[in-house]
N, C-alpha and C positions, 0 to 999 in steps of 0.2 A: 736326284735321289731324296724322296724323301721316308719318311714312314707313312704307312696307310693303316688299314683297320689293325683294333690288336683288342684283344680280350683276358679276362683272366677269371680261373674259378677254382674253387677247393671245396672237397669233400670229407668228412671224417670216413667213408668208408662203410663195409659192413661189420669189421670184426671190433673198432678200435672204440674207448668210449669219449675219447676228445681230439679235438683235431689241435697237434701242435706243428702245423703247417704255417707259413707265411708267407704273400707274395706282393708285387710293386708291377702294376701295372700304370706307370704314369711317362711315357713318352719322351724325353728318349731313353729312359730308365726302365728295365725290367731285370724280374730276379724274384728264382725261390727259395725259399730256406726253411727246411727238416729239422726240428728242434728234436733233442734227445734229452732224458734226463728223470730222475724221479720225481714222483708228484707233479705239479701242475710247473716244473722249472724248464721242460723243454719249451712249453708256450711262450717261455719269459725270454731263453734265447731268441730264437728265431726272431721274437716283435722286436726286442733289441738290434738285433743284425738290421733288420725291414726297417727301423726308423735310423739308425746309423748311414746305410745308403739311399737312403732318401732324402737326406737330410744333404748330401752331397752331390745329390742326381743331377743335378742343374748345374753345377760349375763344374766339374770336371769333364776331361777326354784322355778316349785315350786307354791304352794297355799301365800307362802307370798312374792315372786316376781312378782305375777299378781297383788297382791292387791296394792305394790307397785308402779307398773306402773299406775296402773287407778289411785291410790290417785294424782300421779304428772299429772297426765294427769286435771284432776279434779282441781288443782292449777292453770296450765296454763291457763286454760281457766275461771277460775275466775279471774283471775288479767286482763287476757285481755277485758273483761267485764269492771272491774273497770276502766281500763283506755282509755275504747273507749265509748267514750256514743252510737254509731251505733251500737253498737253489746250486748250492755246493755239484762238482761235478754236469752240472749242466753243459750243453753244448750243441753246436746247430751244423748242419750243412748251407753252404748258399753258391747259389751261380747265377750271374748277375750278369745282365748284358746290356751295354751303352751304344748306343747308336750314334756317329754323327754324318749326319745329312751333309754336311760340306766335303768331307772326304770320299764317303759313302761306304765308308768302312765297321764295322761291328767288333767292338771292342768285348772279351767275356771271359769274366774272374770265375776261376771255380776253387772249393775245397770242397770234400765229400762226394757223397754221390749221387745228389739230384741232380741233372744233363741238361746237355743244351743238343737240339738236334735243329739239323739242317733239310727243309724241303724243297730242291731244285729241279726243275727239267723231273720233276717227276719222279726221282729218287732222295730217298730218303736217308742222311748221314750225322752218327751221332758223332759232333763236334766235340764232346770233353768225355775224359776216361776216369773213370771211376777210381777214386780214392778208397778203396775193399779191399779185403783178405783175396777175396775172389778172383778177382781184377788180377793181382797181384799174381796168384798163380797159375793164374791163364797165361800172363805176359810171360810167365819163366816155364813153361811148358807142362808145369805140374798136371792143370785141367784143363779140358777143354770148353769150349763157350757154351756146349752143351751138359756137360757135367756143372759148370758154375751156374747155371741158372736151377741147378735143383740141389745145389749145397746146403748142408743146414745153418752153415755159417753165411748165406751170400748177403744176408744182412749188415755183416759186422763190418764198418769203418775204419779207415788207417790214417783218417785223418778228418778232422773240425775245427771251428771256431770256437774258440771259447774255453778248450781244454788245456789250451797249456797260454805263458805269457806273449808268444810268436807266434807266427803263422805262419807259412810256405803257400801262397797263392800259385798256383796253374794259369795264365794266362794265353792267349791265343788271340789275332786279328781275323776278321772275315772282308774280301772285297765281298760288298754286297751290290746282287745284280736287282731287277725290276723284276718284281714277278716271284723273290725268295720270301718262304714263309720260314719263320724261326719257331720253335718251340720250348721250352721251360718247363723242366717238370720234375715233382719228386720222384722218390723212389718208386711210391705206390702206383703209377704207371706202368713200368716198363717191366713189376717181375709180375706183373697183368696181363701184359699184350706184348708179344712180340715186334720186333719195328718195322717187319713188312703187316703187321695189323694195324698197326698206329697208321703206316702210311696209310695203309687203304681208309682208314676213317678219316685222316684230313683229305682226300681224295671225295670222300662221299659226301663229304659236307663240301663239296665245290672250294676247298682253301679259305673258306670265311671263319676266322679266327672263333668268333662269337658259338657258331653251333659247331665249329670241330671240337670246341673244349667241351659244353655237355656231351658231346659224344661219347667223345674221347671217357667223360666222368664213368658215364651210365654203363659203358662196354667193360672197364675195369672192375666196376662193380657186379656185373654178368658175371664177371670169371671166378668173384669169391669178398672180392677187396678189401683186399687183407691188413693194407697201411692206408692211412691219411691220403688221399690222393689231392696235388696241385698242380695245374698248366698251365703255363702262359704264352699265350699265342701274339706276333706280330709279325707282320707283312711289311717288304719294302716295296713303292712305287716310281712312276716315270715323272721326274718333273721336283718341282719346288712344293712346298708347304704353302697354302693360299697366307695372305698378309691377315691377320685379327686386330681387331683393338685390344690392347692388354686390357684386363678388366678385373677388377678383384676375386679372388679364391676364396669361395666362401667353404671353408674343410670342418668336417666333425672334430671337436677336440680330443687331443690324447686320452688313450685310458691311464688310467692314473699308474704312476709307478709305484714299484713294490718296495716300499720302507727294508731296511735291512732289519728293524727289531718287530717288525708287523707277521701274522702269518697270511701263507700266500691265499690262501682261499677268501678271508675277509677283502683283499683289494687286489685278486686276480679279477680281468674283466673274460666275461666269456669268449671262447676262443670267435665267433661268429662277431662280434661287435668289434674283436680286436683286425680283424679281415677288411670291417668294411673303413673302418679309418682309416686304412691304408691304401686302399681303393676308389674312396668316392668324395662326389664334390657338392657340395652345394645342400640345405635344409637336411635335416633327416627327414622319416619320414613322417607325415603327419604335421612336421615343423609349419609347414605353411596353413594347413588349416585352423592349426591353433591359435593363431595369429590372427587369422582371417576371423574365426568366433570370436577371440576377444575386442576385435575391431567394432563389429557389428552389435557385441553387448554392448561396449560402451556407447555406441549411437543410441542405442534404444532408453539409458538407463536417461543421458543425455536430451532427450526430448520428451520424457514423462516428466523430468525437474522440470523442463519450461512448460510444458503445459500447465501444470500443478501452480507453478505461478504466477501464471496469468490467470487462471478459474480462481485463483481464493481470495 
């Protein structure tokens, strides 16, 4: 078993001014975080969670590993909120999937109402249970699923990272099969599209993660785009991953940390930049072109100096 194609995409949506989601699409780790809090604190919480997961993602396996990395993310957000009054009360959801190709399993850790789905044999299954008020009311029989979709408190979550010194992480393990397509998403997707519509979009995109991700964002925005929309998709395939020679990874520098005594607006990177830092390898846009221009300029100057010295 190996990880096949994978893609992640995030969008601010039609109603929000900022994107407070973050995602990781770094095989074997995939994750979505949906930040919450005043000012720009939601962005900070989501970015801290993503950074903590990404640091541990290649060094851990299984449910214990997923639990440990999410608990660590909770600790960092909680301590940051204590140290910086501007971020007090911030928090984030998180849904993370860690693939173990040796065992063919996918361990999923979950806090909040970001979701994990599995498309297998044409059927879409929601793997996680929302930690939300309406989900609890549905579970207890007070609301029907249809009533929950229209409930005014449908976005109220009952569990998040960073709002308490400790957190309870829900974990599960899926035995993967070749052809499985996993979808992780923030709640900006399912609040706009039904599960059936999501499944149809995945099939219409021929289960290609990149095409499907863009299609889902477009469809959610067409329905109103009431929240930030983030989706991460990856597939499982037969066989083993091809052997590759390890090469040094050139990664953009991380965004600046937010000092406890400084303003968020002065230190915070733009949301789009923070997303890129979590998912992109290689030089940034224009990096190679700038380097090439510098080399050409240096050669021209050197030639002029040499010519001047000869003809002088």
